[in-house]
MITORTOR-19133 format. One record per residue: x, y, z of N, C-alpha, C in turn; residue in three letters. Coordinates in steps of 0.001 Angstrom, whole numbers, always signed. Atoms other than C-alpha are relative to their C-alpha. Layout:
BEGIN
R       n_x       n_y       n_z      ca_x      ca_y      ca_z       c_x       c_y       c_z   voke
R         X         Y         Z         X         Y         Z         X         Y         Z    ALA
...
***
This chain:
BEGIN
R       n_x       n_y       n_z      ca_x      ca_y      ca_z       c_x       c_y       c_z   voke
R      -906      +377     +1085    +66274    +91111    +31873     +1030      +836      +425    MET
R     -1408     -1130      +178    +70015    +92920    +32371      +747      -293     -1026    ASN
R      -777      -115     +1119    +71658    +93921    +29531     +1258      +887      +106    ILE
R      -991     -1153      +370    +75339    +95188    +28721      +308      +371     -1592    ALA
R      -373      -491     +1747    +76081    +97326    +25804     +1491      +324      -166    LEU
R     -1088      -257       +35    +79591    +97570    +25092      +736      +404     -1480    ILE
R      -735      -398     +1447    +81975    +99333    +22188     +1525       -20      +875    SER
R     -1218       -56       -17    +85499    +99269    +21886     +1061     -1022      +694    GLY
R      -296     +1481      -712    +86083    +95539    +22920     +1721       +14      -629    THR
R     -1125      +439      +676    +89096    +95328    +20448      +839      +734      +612    SER
R     -1037      -470      -647    +91155    +97577    +22609      +502      -465     +1114    GLY
R      -924      +507     -1219    +93337    +97154    +25636     -1091       +57     +1059    LEU
R     +1188      +244      -860    +90399    +97942    +28115     -1030      -589      -220    ILE
R      +953      +184      +393    +87835    +97176    +26198      -262     -2131       +65    GLY
R      -228     +1311      -217    +89141    +93142    +26084      -285      -476     +1006    MET
R        +9      +444     -1275    +89483    +93074    +29517     -1471      +234      +417    GLN
R     +1399      -174      -462    +85968    +94626    +30320     -1126      -823      -508    LEU
R      +546     +1416      +388    +84467    +92134    +27777      +311     -1346      +975    LEU
R      -568     +1381      -435    +85931    +89402    +29779      -605       -76     +1406    HIS
R      +822      -206     -1422    +84410    +91076    +33249     -1154      -236       +91    GLN
R     +1081      +143       +37    +81309    +91337    +32123      -784     -1643      -339    LEU
R      +409     +1567      +356    +80976    +87792    +30521      -165      -765     +1173    LEU
R      -341      +444     -1349    +82070    +86585    +34192     -1191      +287      +674    LYS
R     +1153      -990      -723    +79563    +88859    +35766     -1093      -870      -201    SER
R     +1142      +437       -46    +76306    +87557    +37043     -1098      +741      +125    ASN
R      +760      -655      -148    +75002    +90538    +36872     -1038      +437     -1089    SER
R      +387      -261     +1032    +73998    +90508    +33324      -545     -1391     -1073    PHE
R      +545      +768      +950    +71723    +88167    +30947      +577      -289     -1521    ASP
R      -471       -31     +1008    +73147    +89395    +27822      +963     +1046      +179    TYR
R      -961     -1347      +564    +76054    +91349    +26361       +25      +192     -1412    ILE
R       -48      -326     +1659    +75713    +93013    +23196     +1244      +969      -238    ILE
R     -1192      -556      +297    +79028    +94184    +21764      -461      +406     -1439    SER
R      +168     -1131     +1415    +79092    +96831    +18915     +1431      +442       -24    VAL
R     -1265      -358      +889    +82020    +97600    +16579      +302       +55     -1234    GLY
R      +128      -194     +1170    +83137    +98003    +13358      +324     -1644      -692    ARG
R      -150     +1433      +284    +84144    +94238    +13498      -299     -1104      +963    ARG
R      +256     +1063     -1328    +83269    +91085    +15212     +1052      -680      +565    THR
R     -1048      +606      -719    +85765    +89342    +17352      -178     -1527      -154    LEU
R      +129     +1542       -13    +86753    +85668    +17303      -109      -502     +1252    ALA
R      +382      +579     -1416    +84987    +84860    +20538     -1209      -543       +55    LEU
R     +1077      +622      -504    +82236    +82715    +21545      -410       +28     +1453    LYS
R      +672      +449     -1358    +79930    +82760    +24411     -1352       -13      +186    ASP
R     +1489       -40      +189    +76446    +82049    +25346      -570     +1295      +409    PRO
R      +811     -1347      -597    +75573    +85454    +26758      +883      +956     -1255    LYS
R      -484     -1301     +1091    +77479    +87613    +23882      -558      -290     -1241    LEU
R      +811      -575      +961    +75743    +89084    +21027     +1290     +1056      -571    ILE
R      -442     -1037      +782    +78089    +90806    +18418      -523      +638     -1211    GLN
R      +872      -412      +904    +76879    +93363    +16255     +1031     +1121      -712    ILE
R      -894      -889      +482    +79076    +95292    +13787      -316      +970     -1282    SER
R      +186     -1041     +1141    +78865    +98283    +11167      +730     +1295      +163    GLY
R      -659      -917      -308    +80050   +101485    +10755      -887     +1322      +947    ASP
R      +547      -191     -1403    +79619   +102897    +14103       +25     +2130      -183    LEU
R      -206     -1251      +491    +79965   +106623    +12245     -1915      +437       +61    SER
R     +1053      -354      +645    +76446   +106053    +11309     -1218     -1587      +652    LYS
R      +941      +784     -1005    +74973   +103771    +14269     -1527      +374      +241    ILE
R     +1671      -500       -35    +71431   +105399    +14643      -533      -617     -1246    GLN
R      +949      +498     +1080    +70382   +104049    +11316      +498     -1468      -370    GLU
R       +52     +1631      +342    +71629   +100396    +11988     -1537      -603      +463    TRP
R      +869     +1040      -418    +68931    +97750    +12144      +333      -689      +856    ASP
R      -709      +727     -1182    +70058    +96364    +15415      -897     -1122       +65    TRP
R     +1075     +1486      -281    +66657    +94070    +15614      +156      -852      -941    GLN
R      -442     +1041     +1257    +67592    +92310    +12514     +1309      -609       -78    ASN
R     -1094      +945      -323    +71010    +91877    +13077      +280      -940     +1074    GLU
R       -34      +849     -1217    +70242    +90594    +16663      -620     -1514      -375    ILE
R     +1371     +1325       +71    +67078    +87993    +15514     +1114      -957     -1335    ASN
R      -448     +1197      +548    +69544    +86781    +12501     +1173      -558      +212    SER
R     -1341      +501      -899    +72276    +85539    +14795      -872     -1279      +838    GLN
R      +254     +1046      -254    +69706    +83165    +16036      -848      -984      -844    SER
R      +562      +928     +1078    +68572    +80484    +13750     -1499      -339      +494    LEU
R     +1412      +540      -504    +65792    +79283    +16215      -899     +1179      +850    GLY
R      +560     -1484     -1058    +64666    +82748    +17326      +110       +28     +1494    GLY
R      -432      -155     -1763    +66112    +82757    +21043      +209     +1411      +336    GLU
R      -423      -970      -370    +67127    +85988    +20547     -1482      +833        -7    TYR
R     +1313      -994       +22    +63089    +87506    +19752      -455      +764     +1233    GLN
R      +679      -221     -1254    +62289    +87854    +23518      +792     +1095      +590    GLU
R     -1058     -1148       +85    +65679    +90047    +23671      -177     +1043      -375    LEU
R      +567     -1223      +573    +64724    +92330    +21084     -1006      +862      +436    VAL
R     +1384        +6      -749    +61171    +92376    +22728      +138     +1016      +932    LYS
R      -493      -435     -1323    +62334    +93535    +25925      +864     +1091      -346    ALA
R      -484     -1451      +160    +64358    +96271    +24668      -689      +747      -710    ILE
R     +1025      -743      +816    +61875    +97544    +22255     -1007      +332      +987    GLU
R     +1300      -139      -863    +59213    +97550    +25078      +645      +574     +1030    ASN
R      -739      -669     -1111    +61626    +98903    +27772       -28     -1060     +1140    GLY
R      -167      +879     -1169    +61364    +95649    +29847     +1278      -552      +332    ASN
R     -1311      +261      -245    +64857    +95584    +30684      +679      +933      +398    CYS
R     -1215     -1559      -100    +67818    +97488    +32180     +1073      -393      -426    GLU
R      -570      -102      +746    +70161    +98511    +30352     +1176      +736      +211    ILE
R     -1184      -748      -285    +74094    +99699    +31022      +786      -353      -518    SER
R      -958       -26     +1463    +76165   +100582    +28391     +1631      +560      +628    ALA
R     -1342      -191      -496    +80136   +100608    +28683      +818      +607     -1316    PHE
R      -718      -546      +910    +82415   +102737    +26404     +1349      +315      +309    CYS
R     -1692      -227      -280    +86182   +102275    +26115      +641      +414     -1568    SER
R      -564      -567     +1497    +86658   +103702    +22211      +801     +1119      +185    LEU
R     -1055      -955      -146    +89777   +105656    +22148      +991      -371     -1194    GLY
R     -1685      -120      +766    +93028   +106038    +19819      +748      +661      +367    THR
R      -788      -988      -112    +95923   +107747    +19502      +193      +861     -1072    THR
R       -87      -935     +1444    +96738   +111100    +17130     +1030     -1172     -1271    ILE
R     -1166      +656      +565    +99736   +108761    +15791     -1333     -1323      -722    LYS
R      +572      +712     +1125    +97139   +105970    +14773     -1459      +547      -569    ASN
R     +1051      -664      +829    +94158   +108115    +13840      +509      +842     -1530    ALA
R      -611      -558     +1482    +96502   +110027    +11242      -310     +1492       +76    GLY
R      +599     -1843      -284    +94938   +113571    +12249      -252      +229     +1172    SER
R      +956      -867      -978    +93553   +115658    +14852     -1302      -385      -318    LYS
R     +1147       -52      +201    +90694   +115791    +13027      -610     -1429       +35    GLU
R      +672     +1322       +34    +90135   +111990    +12476      +154      -637     +1710    ARG
R      +105      +275     -1189    +91184   +111507    +16316     -1009      +286      +893    PHE
R      +925      -722      -578    +88457   +114057    +17511     -1563     -1033      -592    PHE
R     +1431      +721      +929    +85806   +111785    +14955        +9     -1406      +976    GLU
R       +45     +1001      -888    +86945   +108557    +17309      -647       +62     +1466    ILE
R      -190      +101     -1911    +87480   +109700    +20602      -947      +727      +642    ASP
R     +1632     -1046      -430    +84210   +112396    +20472      -979      -792      -782    HIS
R     +1143      +475      +991    +82080   +111651    +17758      -268     -1352      +319    ASP
R      +518     +1362      -248    +81881   +107864    +18026      -141       -74     +1365    LEU
R       +68      +609     -1331    +81648   +107825    +21717     -1269      +911      +143    VAL
R      +813      -521      -571    +78961   +110506    +21709     -1207      -493      -740    ILE
R     +1009      +491      +700    +77033   +108633    +18998      -325     -1141      +958    GLY
R      +756      +993      -567    +77056   +105234    +20644      -635      +643     +1252    PHE
R      +587      -365     -1246    +76071   +107067    +23921     -1482      +296      -402    ALA
R     +1458      -195      +541    +73020   +108482    +21973      -796      -892      -518    ASN
R      +462     +1648      +370    +72359   +104913    +20442      -333      -337     +1412    TRP
R      +657     +1034      -868    +72148   +103238    +23816      -915     +1036      +933    ALA
R      +937      -804      -888    +70229   +106165    +25636     -1414       -39      -852    LYS
R     +1071      +332      +723    +67545   +105374    +22597      -347     -1269      +432    SER
R      +599     +1518      -329    +67683   +101857    +23424      -599      -363     +1463    LEU
R      +413       +34     -1146    +66891   +102602    +27114      +807      +265      +869    GLY
R      -678      +229     -1245    +70105   +102516    +29067       -55     +1131      +784    ALA
R      -272      -698      -984    +70381   +104070    +32214     +1143      +625      +573    LYS
R     -1358       -90      -163    +73545   +103900    +32969     +1064      +193     -1121    SER
R      -668      +173     +1272    +76475   +104723    +30805     +1574      +296      +828    PHE
R     -1344      +198      -861    +80396   +103869    +31756      +938      +656     -1232    HIS
R     -1063      -582     +1156    +83237   +106072    +29953     +1231       +83      +324    TYR
R     -1623      -127       -69    +86949   +105676    +30044      +522     +1106      -650    VAL
R      -948     -1103      +438    +88295   +109026    +29886     +1224      -172      +462    SER
R     -1366      +190      -701    +92101   +109889    +31383      +283     +1150      +915    ALA
R      -595      -942     -1099    +93686   +111726    +34005      +536     +1259      -706    THR
R      -676     -1017      +436    +94378   +115169    +32995     -1449      +533      -880    GLY
R     +1025      -483      +739    +91003   +115440    +30954      -690     +1070      +256    ALA
R      +510     -1490      -425    +89962   +119234    +30650      -482      +701     -1322    ASP
R      +448      -541     +1163    +88112   +120760    +28018      +295     +1296      -265    ALA
R      -990     -1101       +78    +90009   +123959    +28404     +1320      -172      -212    ASP
R      -760       +61      -497    +93009   +122379    +28604     +1289      +261     -1382    SER
R      -801      -486      +928    +95859   +123407    +25997      +921     -1473      -682    SER
R      -419      +689      +374    +96869   +120096    +25526     -1155      -907      -803    ILE
R     +1250        -4     +1138    +94584   +118597    +22437      -283      -963      +420    PHE
R      +194     +1196      -540    +94579   +114883    +23746     -1099      +132     +1618    TYR
R      +455      -262      -922    +93187   +116117    +27086     -1253      +886       -67    ASN
R     +1084      -719      +387    +90995   +118719    +25521     -1535      -473      -688    LYS
R     +1090      +789      +371    +89102   +116340    +23567      -536      -720     +1071    VAL
R      +355      +681      -732    +88702   +113912    +26247     -1050      +989     +1054    LYS
R     +1033      -970      -796    +87170   +116852    +28470      -933      +596      -841    GLY
R     +1120      -258      +633    +85028   +117986    +26047     -1093      -958      -334    GLN
R      +930     +1316       +24    +83718   +114323    +25591      -468      -109     +1400    THR
R      +631       +91     -1467    +83142   +114070    +29351     -1430     +1155        +5    GLU
R     +1448      -743       +86    +80848   +117303    +28905     -1199       -42      -876    LEU
R     +1109      +256      +742    +78814   +116349    +26016      -375     -1244      +734    ASP
R      +917     +1214      -632    +77907   +113099    +27796      -602      +456     +1140    LEU
R      +918      -606     -1137    +76845   +114986    +30561     -1503      +523      -595    GLN
R     +1196      -646      +807    +74261   +116627    +28111      -987     -1070      -193    LYS
R      +978     +1079      +813    +72622   +113397    +27076      -832      -678     +1139    ILE
R      +815       -63     -1081    +70973   +112848    +30426      -243     -1358      +467    GLY
R      +457     +1120      -799    +71437   +109374    +32017      +176      +294     +1230    PHE
R      +345       -12     -1045    +70372   +108436    +35110     +1302      -114      +780    ASP
R     -1373      +423      -671    +74075   +107165    +36218      +971      +237      -924    ARG
R     -1510      -269      +859    +77173   +108541    +34277     +1084       +60      +842    LEU
R     -1252      +209      -522    +80443   +107194    +35353     +1051      +379      -714    LYS
R      -966      -356      +487    +83439   +108576    +34310     +1550      -409      +633    ILE
R     -1050      +236      -572    +86796   +106928    +34603     +1315      +470      -727    TYR
R     -1567      -404      +124    +90343   +108515    +34676      +734      -527      +538    GLN
R     -1268      +850      -472    +93071   +105948    +34507     +1500      +840      -246    PRO
R     -1294      -872      +472    +96553   +107309    +34372      +603      -738      -912    SER
R      -564      +812     +1212    +99227   +105349    +32341      -404     -1577       -48    LEU
R      +419     +1213        +3    +97978   +102172    +31589      +611      -925      -411    LEU
R      -488     +1556      +166    +99561    +98717    +31843      -489      -701      -336    LEU
R      +890     +1390      +357    +98730    +95605    +29846      +383      -355     -1310    GLY
R      -878      +152     +1266    +99713    +94046    +26578      -608      +625     -1192    ASN
R       -37      -411     +1121    +99308    +96072    +23765      -120      -575     -1389    ARG
R      -366      +463     +1302    +98848    +95122    +20454     +1191      +806     -1055    SER
R     -1123      -630      +903   +101092    +97858    +18850      +877      +529     +1400    GLU
R     -1471      -695      -674   +104615    +99387    +20311      -319     +1429      +143    PHE
R      -295     -1630      -141   +104456   +102930    +21672     +1238      -156     +1106    ARG
R     -1582      -261      -713   +108076   +103789    +22935      -604     +1112      +842    PHE
R      +518     -1131     -1254   +106754   +106762    +24998      -581      -432      +822    GLY
R      +774      +468     -1363   +104570   +104726    +27423      +878      -793      +158    GLU
R      -625      +740      -864   +106890   +102165    +27350     +1263      +585      +947    GLN
R      -671      -677      -940   +109459   +104529    +28638      -241      +584     +1494    VAL
R      +576      -535     -1095   +107178   +106317    +31011      -236     -1130     +1367    ALA
R      +403     +1280     -1121   +106077   +102660    +32586     +1259      -120      +480    THR
R      -758      +580      -876   +109490   +101517    +33001      +615     +1491     +1280    ILE
R      -411     -1161     -1168   +110415   +105131    +35292      -955       -12      +783    LEU
R      +865       -89      -688   +107047   +104956    +36663      -580     -1312      +907    MET
R      +901     +1758      -950   +106290   +101021    +37465      +817       +72     +1638    LYS
R      -519      +495     -1375   +108175   +101450    +40687     -1207      +930     +1040    PRO
R     +1005      -262      -975   +105452   +103538    +41991     -1100      -688      +323    LEU
R      +763     +1299      -455   +103092   +100860    +41737      +581      -996     +1005    VAL
R      -473     +1023     -1122   +105316    +98367    +44042       +10      +924     +1248    TRP
R       -50      -588      -902   +105709   +101453    +46291     -1092      +306      +612    LEU
R     +1081      -734      -643   +102062   +102511    +46436      -202     +1490      +131    LYS
R      +158     -1667      -178   +102763   +106119    +46049      -865      +543     -1171    LEU
R      +675      -734      +832   +100889   +108542    +44691      -865      -701     -1135    PHE
R     +1132      +180      +844    +97580   +107165    +43644      -355       -78     -1115    LYS
R      +413      -588     +1035    +96213   +108822    +41086      +633      +383     -1331    ASN
R     -1330      -273     +1447    +99548   +109366    +38780      +816     -1469      -352    PHE
R      -597      +960      +707   +100897   +106104    +39163      -621     -1158     -1110    ARG
R      +678      +817      +808   +100454   +103426    +36502     -1232      -907      +612    PRO
R     +1197      +849      -111    +97116   +101339    +36522       +59     -1106     -1047    ILE
R       +36     +1392     +1082    +96368    +97685    +35056     -1177      +248      -734    TYR
R     +1261       +33     +1036    +93964    +97405    +32099     -1296      -623      +856    ASP
R      +640      +914      -723    +92305    +94708    +34296     -1092      +494     +1151    TYR
R      +291     -1403     -1186    +91806    +97499    +37128     -1264      +781      -346    GLN
R      +911      -975      +547    +89851    +99983    +35203     -1147     -1050      -608    VAL
R     +1266      +747      +228    +87581    +97042    +33860      -831      -509     +1045    ALA
R      +838      +517     -1258    +86727    +95436    +37275      -363     +1053      +649    LYS
R      +621     -1093      -598    +85911    +98927    +38504      -993      +386      -578    SER
R      +590      -445      +497    +83883    +99538    +35950     -1244      -950      +381    MET
R      +640      +963      -357    +81892    +96202    +36628      -639        +5     +1273    VAL
R      +134      -155     -1212    +81986    +96970    +40287      -886     +1147      +446    LEU
R      +637     -1195        +0    +80659   +100602    +40054     -1300      -166      -166    VAL
R     +1287      +277      +519    +77792    +99677    +37748      -965     -1293     +1113    ASP
R      +494      +758      -647    +76958    +97067    +40161      -651      +750     +1540    SER
R      +312      -860     -1496    +76579    +99146    +43301     -1064      +665      -169    ASP
R      +996      -870      +359    +73193   +100928    +43533      -159     +1394      +832    PRO
R      -247     -1746      -849    +74302   +103368    +46116      +683     +1236      -777    LYS
R      -962      -647     +1028    +76477   +104906    +43178      -911      +475      -987    ARG
R      +993      -587      +963    +73815   +107393    +41731      +772     +1146      -461    VAL
R      -252     -1467      +723    +74053   +110485    +39374     +1484       -85      -657    GLY
R     -1013       -68      +995    +77190   +111465    +37529     +1349      +193      +960    MET
R     -1493      +155      -656    +80928   +110692    +39111     +1113      -351      -960    GLU
R     -1527      +236      +594    +84521   +111079    +38068      +701     -1049     +1106    ARG
R      -400     +1431     -1178    +86263   +107587    +39556     +1575      +513      -698    VAL
R     -1375      -527      +125    +90003   +108626    +39615      +513     -1289      +321    SER
R      -981     +1345      +134    +92743   +106189    +38905      +393      -332     +1553    SER
R      -834      +579     -1350    +93886   +105849    +42925     -1438      -745      +620    GLY
R     +1293      +169      -522    +90065   +105193    +43540      -584     -1221      -437    GLU
R      -115     +1768      +528    +90134   +101994    +40816      +933      -958      +904    MET
R      -872     +1324      -607    +92755   +100500    +42549      -136       -94     +1272    GLN
R      +353      +516     -1326    +91721   +100924    +45762     -1376      -859       -21    ASP
R     +1521      +670      +322    +87995    +99147    +44284      +605     -1128      -145    LEU
R      -406     +1688      +542    +89986    +96210    +43047      +918      -735      +873    THR
R     -1551      +532     -1109    +92706    +95904    +45889     -1319      -886      +771    ALA
R      +527      +504      -895    +89611    +95070    +48303      -860      -983     -1168    LYS
R      +535     +1616      +597    +88024    +92236    +45753      +721      -984      -494    LYS
***
């Protein structure tokens, strides 16, 4: 039995990632974890929700079983408990300092919740973990956003996944739920780079390209260990498929 755990599904990349996972033949079940459930139904999709900062305390077994009146998820729960399954975890949790309201809250979301989800996924038996970071992530950066992303990358490496894949997209293109003036201006100025295919690692990348890359990399058994996947590589990967 192959299972995908995913967190951050309400975000720009998360929605695309969920779509890619649902249409993939690689997974029997997709378990979405978040603060709230989405208005989306699919035979392979199971949604559990709660306070992500307390995810280690969740009674996930009961949460899953309560959604199957006929007991059809009991086999899934037992497979996870007994380690009779392959689990890949995908995380696109993230926000902006503006939306978070403070640097402290931003750190809680972009670092603490990510690490909490990763530790929880590891405790369930996940061997592969895929995390959406950003171009410029650096724990020693003087830019707070890049510094937090870099620290999160370092702390993920300490958890000990067999396969840790860190995706570093540049400016994201897609249909955001909120307006971001700075990104709109940057998108207008940089979008010609997409058409001209210049500066692969710095030109904007579409949300679906990041999501599709994550599923493609997970399905490639030759990609082992820890890797950082650049924005340019993601564009090359999705151009071939």
